[in-house]
GUDRENFI-188639 format. One record per residue (C-alpha): x, y, z; residue in one letter. Coordinates in nm, 3 decimals. Example, Ala and Ser with C-alpha at 12.3 -4.5 7.8 and 13.67 -1.06 7.14 Angstrom:
2
x, y, z, type
1.230, -0.450, 0.780, A
1.367, -0.106, 0.714, S
END
This chain:
359
x, y, z, type
0.000, 0.000, 0.000, X
0.280, 0.241, 0.094, X
0.459, 0.154, -0.232, X
0.155, 0.252, -0.439, X
0.130, 0.581, -0.251, X
0.498, 0.657, -0.321, X
0.453, 0.583, -0.689, X
0.152, 0.815, -0.702, X
0.350, 1.098, -0.547, X
0.634, 1.038, -0.789, X
0.396, 1.053, -1.084, X
0.262, 1.387, -0.957, X
0.620, 1.510, -0.910, X
0.714, 1.409, -1.263, X
0.410, 1.589, -1.398, X
0.498, 1.903, -1.204, X
0.856, 1.885, -1.333, X
0.726, 1.891, -1.690, X
0.493, 2.179, -1.610, X
0.779, 2.373, -1.451, X
0.998, 2.300, -1.755, X
0.727, 2.429, -1.988, X
0.677, 2.741, -1.777, X
1.050, 2.812, -1.748, X
1.094, 2.785, -2.125, X
0.782, 2.995, -2.181, X
0.936, 3.257, -1.952, X
1.264, 3.231, -2.144, X
1.082, 3.303, -2.471, X
0.930, 3.616, -2.319, X
1.274, 3.721, -2.193, X
1.411, 3.689, -2.548, X
1.138, 3.914, -2.685, X
1.201, 4.168, -2.409, X
1.571, 4.154, -2.496, X
1.497, 4.240, -2.860, X
1.295, 4.543, -2.753, X
1.570, 4.658, -2.515, X
1.825, 4.621, -2.795, X
1.620, 4.840, -3.029, X
1.564, 5.104, -2.763, X
1.922, 5.097, -2.635, X
1.813, 4.995, -2.286, X
2.054, 4.810, -2.055, X
1.984, 4.439, -2.021, X
2.020, 4.427, -1.644, X
1.769, 4.628, -1.442, X
1.836, 4.580, -1.067, X
1.530, 4.785, -0.961, X
1.298, 4.570, -1.171, X
1.462, 4.253, -1.037, X
1.418, 4.367, -0.679, X
1.047, 4.444, -0.736, X
0.990, 4.099, -0.888, X
1.161, 3.927, -0.595, X
0.959, 4.128, -0.341, X
0.633, 4.042, -0.517, X
0.723, 3.673, -0.533, X
0.828, 3.643, -0.167, X
0.512, 3.822, -0.050, X
0.308, 3.549, -0.219, X
0.522, 3.272, -0.073, X
0.326, 3.045, 0.159, X
0.600, 2.786, 0.216, X
0.729, 2.535, 0.288, X
1.034, 2.704, 0.127, X
1.166, 3.002, 0.319, X
1.183, 3.339, 0.142, X
1.563, 3.323, 0.125, X
1.542, 2.992, -0.061, X
1.278, 3.125, -0.300, X
1.494, 3.433, -0.368, X
1.794, 3.215, -0.441, X
1.599, 3.000, -0.688, X
1.454, 3.298, -0.873, X
1.785, 3.484, -0.879, X
1.931, 3.185, -1.066, X
1.642, 3.200, -1.311, X
1.695, 3.576, -1.357, X
2.070, 3.522, -1.409, X
2.010, 3.254, -1.672, X
1.757, 3.480, -1.844, X
2.005, 3.768, -1.862, X
2.270, 3.537, -2.008, X
2.015, 3.418, -2.265, X
1.955, 3.776, -2.376, X
2.325, 3.848, -2.408, X
2.403, 3.527, -2.602, X
2.123, 3.590, -2.848, X
2.242, 3.946, -2.910, X
2.608, 3.860, -2.963, X
2.725, 3.869, -3.322, X
2.965, 3.606, -3.447, X
3.313, 3.748, -3.498, X
3.428, 3.793, -3.857, X
3.746, 3.601, -3.776, X
3.551, 3.303, -3.637, X
3.493, 2.963, -3.790, X
3.122, 3.027, -3.747, X
3.137, 3.301, -4.009, X
3.394, 3.133, -4.236, X
3.439, 2.756, -4.187, X
3.716, 2.719, -4.445, X
4.077, 2.823, -4.380, X
4.193, 3.164, -4.494, X
4.506, 3.152, -4.708, X
4.715, 3.470, -4.725, X
4.881, 3.522, -5.063, X
5.205, 3.722, -5.060, X
5.374, 3.767, -5.394, X
5.392, 3.409, -5.533, X
5.381, 3.247, -5.188, X
5.101, 3.165, -4.949, X
5.064, 3.121, -4.574, X
4.794, 2.886, -4.452, X
4.781, 2.644, -4.743, X
4.928, 2.350, -4.553, X
5.289, 2.413, -4.655, X
5.477, 2.575, -4.361, X
5.666, 2.895, -4.442, X
5.971, 3.039, -4.265, X
6.009, 3.408, -4.185, X
6.371, 3.484, -4.098, X
6.596, 3.784, -4.057, X
6.776, 4.005, -3.805, X
6.607, 4.148, -3.499, X
6.708, 4.499, -3.609, X
6.814, 4.634, -3.946, X
7.163, 4.773, -3.884, X
7.313, 4.814, -4.229, X
7.273, 4.714, -4.592, X
7.566, 4.469, -4.563, X
7.425, 4.303, -4.252, X
7.084, 4.239, -4.407, X
7.233, 4.121, -4.734, X
7.440, 3.848, -4.566, X
7.121, 3.711, -4.408, X
6.915, 3.749, -4.726, X
7.173, 3.557, -4.927, X
7.160, 3.269, -4.675, X
6.779, 3.265, -4.688, X
6.786, 3.253, -5.066, X
7.032, 2.962, -5.062, X
6.782, 2.761, -4.855, X
6.491, 2.846, -5.082, X
6.316, 3.072, -4.831, X
6.108, 3.364, -4.953, X
6.029, 3.577, -4.645, X
6.272, 3.829, -4.493, X
6.200, 3.998, -4.161, X
6.384, 4.286, -3.997, X
6.307, 4.553, -3.741, X
6.321, 4.915, -3.855, X
6.101, 5.065, -3.582, X
6.192, 4.903, -3.250, X
5.972, 4.957, -2.943, X
6.215, 4.884, -2.660, X
6.164, 4.849, -2.288, X
6.439, 5.100, -2.215, X
6.428, 5.442, -2.384, X
6.807, 5.427, -2.411, X
6.820, 5.108, -2.619, X
6.856, 5.109, -2.997, X
6.521, 5.217, -3.143, X
6.586, 5.117, -3.505, X
6.672, 5.304, -3.826, X
6.312, 5.392, -3.908, X
6.233, 5.451, -4.272, X
6.600, 5.419, -4.361, X
6.576, 5.062, -4.237, X
6.267, 5.001, -4.450, X
6.454, 5.130, -4.755, X
6.736, 4.885, -4.688, X
6.489, 4.598, -4.656, X
6.317, 4.700, -4.977, X
6.644, 4.718, -5.173, X
6.762, 4.380, -5.044, X
6.424, 4.218, -5.109, X
6.426, 4.331, -5.470, X
6.781, 4.205, -5.520, X
6.706, 3.858, -5.382, X
6.335, 3.840, -5.473, X
6.215, 3.812, -5.113, X
5.895, 3.927, -4.945, X
5.957, 4.175, -4.661, X
5.794, 4.182, -4.317, X
5.859, 4.459, -4.065, X
5.686, 4.618, -3.768, X
5.509, 4.954, -3.775, X
5.429, 5.126, -3.445, X
5.267, 5.454, -3.552, X
4.929, 5.464, -3.731, X
5.048, 5.773, -3.922, X
5.328, 5.567, -4.081, X
5.103, 5.291, -4.212, X
5.043, 5.419, -4.565, X
5.402, 5.528, -4.628, X
5.545, 5.205, -4.484, X
5.321, 4.999, -4.711, X
5.525, 5.121, -5.008, X
5.828, 4.931, -4.873, X
5.667, 4.624, -4.716, X
5.483, 4.314, -4.835, X
5.353, 4.236, -4.485, X
5.305, 4.483, -4.201, X
5.375, 4.349, -3.853, X
5.197, 4.469, -3.542, X
5.412, 4.370, -3.247, X
5.321, 4.226, -2.908, X
5.338, 4.562, -2.730, X
5.090, 4.708, -2.978, X
4.839, 4.421, -2.992, X
4.585, 4.640, -2.816, X
4.688, 4.970, -2.975, X
4.340, 5.006, -3.118, X
4.413, 5.306, -3.338, X
4.700, 5.112, -3.496, X
4.471, 4.811, -3.545, X
4.211, 5.032, -3.713, X
4.475, 5.180, -3.942, X
4.586, 4.827, -4.031, X
4.227, 4.745, -4.114, X
4.206, 5.030, -4.362, X
4.510, 4.929, -4.566, X
4.528, 4.669, -4.840, X
4.829, 4.477, -4.709, X
4.864, 4.149, -4.520, X
4.902, 4.205, -4.146, X
5.107, 3.985, -3.914, X
4.955, 4.032, -3.568, X
5.158, 3.919, -3.269, X
4.994, 3.811, -2.945, X
5.053, 4.047, -2.655, X
5.285, 3.920, -2.384, X
5.003, 3.920, -2.127, X
4.707, 3.872, -2.362, X
4.453, 3.594, -2.335, X
4.357, 3.406, -2.648, X
4.020, 3.583, -2.643, X
4.189, 3.924, -2.634, X
4.418, 3.814, -2.918, X
4.120, 3.708, -3.130, X
3.941, 4.036, -3.064, X
4.251, 4.233, -3.166, X
4.238, 4.050, -3.500, X
3.867, 4.132, -3.519, X
3.951, 4.504, -3.495, X
4.155, 4.472, -3.814, X
3.898, 4.266, -4.001, X
3.607, 4.483, -3.884, X
3.777, 4.778, -4.054, X
3.799, 4.600, -4.387, X
4.123, 4.400, -4.398, X
4.087, 4.022, -4.382, X
4.451, 3.947, -4.469, X
4.560, 3.860, -4.115, X
4.830, 3.619, -3.998, X
4.828, 3.543, -3.626, X
5.160, 3.497, -3.446, X
5.204, 3.320, -3.113, X
5.522, 3.460, -2.953, X
5.499, 3.343, -2.596, X
5.331, 3.496, -2.293, X
5.463, 3.633, -1.965, X
5.448, 3.389, -1.675, X
5.638, 3.331, -1.349, X
5.887, 3.107, -1.529, X
6.234, 3.260, -1.572, X
6.410, 2.978, -1.762, X
6.292, 3.131, -2.091, X
6.226, 3.487, -2.200, X
5.854, 3.408, -2.227, X
5.650, 3.090, -2.205, X
5.557, 2.945, -2.543, X
5.185, 2.870, -2.534, X
5.204, 2.585, -2.784, X
4.838, 2.487, -2.736, X
4.735, 2.831, -2.864, X
4.801, 2.698, -3.215, X
4.523, 2.436, -3.225, X
4.291, 2.653, -3.018, X
4.324, 2.945, -3.261, X
4.278, 2.708, -3.553, X
3.954, 2.584, -3.397, X
3.826, 2.929, -3.304, X
3.933, 3.123, -3.616, X
3.990, 3.066, -3.987, X
4.317, 3.262, -3.987, X
4.664, 3.111, -4.037, X
4.894, 3.108, -3.736, X
5.272, 3.106, -3.713, X
5.499, 3.070, -3.410, X
5.786, 3.305, -3.325, X
6.035, 3.074, -3.158, X
6.290, 3.349, -3.095, X
6.084, 3.578, -2.873, X
5.895, 3.296, -2.705, X
6.212, 3.127, -2.580, X
6.481, 3.395, -2.594, X
6.736, 3.113, -2.618, X
6.927, 2.994, -2.924, X
6.952, 2.641, -2.784, X
6.571, 2.607, -2.776, X
6.491, 2.738, -3.124, X
6.508, 2.404, -3.303, X
6.299, 2.198, -3.054, X
6.046, 2.481, -3.022, X
6.010, 2.503, -3.400, X
5.967, 2.126, -3.425, X
5.693, 2.135, -3.162, X
5.516, 2.423, -3.339, X
5.516, 2.247, -3.675, X
5.412, 1.915, -3.520, X
5.109, 2.076, -3.357, X
4.997, 2.241, -3.680, X
5.154, 2.587, -3.712, X
5.146, 2.739, -4.061, X
5.495, 2.880, -4.028, X
5.791, 2.968, -3.810, X
5.946, 3.306, -3.739, X
6.303, 3.328, -3.607, X
6.589, 3.576, -3.597, X
6.918, 3.539, -3.787, X
7.219, 3.773, -3.765, X
7.563, 3.749, -3.931, X
7.734, 3.804, -3.596, X
7.490, 3.797, -3.300, X
7.761, 3.892, -3.051, X
7.774, 4.247, -3.191, X
7.401, 4.282, -3.266, X
7.245, 4.610, -3.155, X
6.947, 4.427, -3.002, X
6.867, 4.082, -2.860, X
7.212, 3.937, -2.925, X
7.164, 3.627, -2.709, X
6.864, 3.490, -2.895, X
6.962, 3.530, -3.262, X
7.110, 3.250, -3.474, X
7.427, 3.303, -3.671, X
7.446, 3.178, -4.030, X
7.592, 2.829, -3.954, X
7.324, 2.770, -3.689, X
7.058, 2.888, -3.933, X
7.167, 2.620, -4.180, X
7.160, 2.359, -3.903, X
6.814, 2.483, -3.807, X
6.686, 2.436, -4.161, X
6.847, 2.091, -4.191, X
6.675, 1.977, -3.870, X
6.339, 2.122, -3.971, X
6.354, 1.974, -4.320, X
6.425, 1.637, -4.163, X
6.119, 1.676, -3.942, X
5.902, 1.774, -4.238, X
6.006, 1.460, -4.423, X
5.922, 1.244, -4.122, X
5.583, 1.410, -4.082, X
5.503, 1.345, -4.448, X
5.617, 0.981, -4.421, X
END
């Protein structure tokens, strides 16, 4: 007899659960409609005064057995979920997201491409120091069949007394060398006012880690018809990195290459901490190609080869690293740049890895 009574109560409970589910979803539908009206009228989603009035009305009608505090807690959770529902429905998918563009974006630069499944290598000195210095590196790149030359002409440095770069004179050197050896040039621009003039010398404009959230620079990059290499900020989350890319694309330029260059952590063994898992995450979240800067992420010559191998193995579309004819006398970042013999060793090791990956 007691068993039958229990079953009856359970049936009533199941029925009430379904009724509550129907009512909660009916309420959610009303919340969505209210959200649309608020959006049109520019009204804030969260209204604490209205929420307080609803809670007071509900608790006044509460006859137990739940206490008012319990009822308030339950309804606050419903209100919170309703607010989240409004916000989710009103969010627009980012232009850089897979939701908007499921297929991979391939960036075409001269006769080469980044993001087509064939990893590219972007190499060159940290800073442009002279025509002769850049030419030695360019000649080595050409010998190995590489097509991308990097070099810093505008150098944002931590100390105001460090070498700040040759500016436009450095860009002119890069341009002259690139034409001589048929290389595509990548260099960083730090001032939005320089964007148009710099584009005359460069094939790809780099926005460095310290400027990832320089929004005026990002907007200027979005208004120019040049590929942009966007580096992740040293303390930036992946979400912030993606939104920085969105700034560029939202202003009209979809030619964006993402660059993971390590983030700042408590670890001191390397210059930064290479966030290797950012590569597959960014490939899942966006349709943009991503390369890894092994020089700035590690800050150590002895780690460049293993870091590059890891980046390629996990799916990076390319590697960026620094090469200098004589790193010991380099005007910036001397400890992390490869010399020419090490560069050749680097390429031998990487080519061996590529063959093994194909096999």
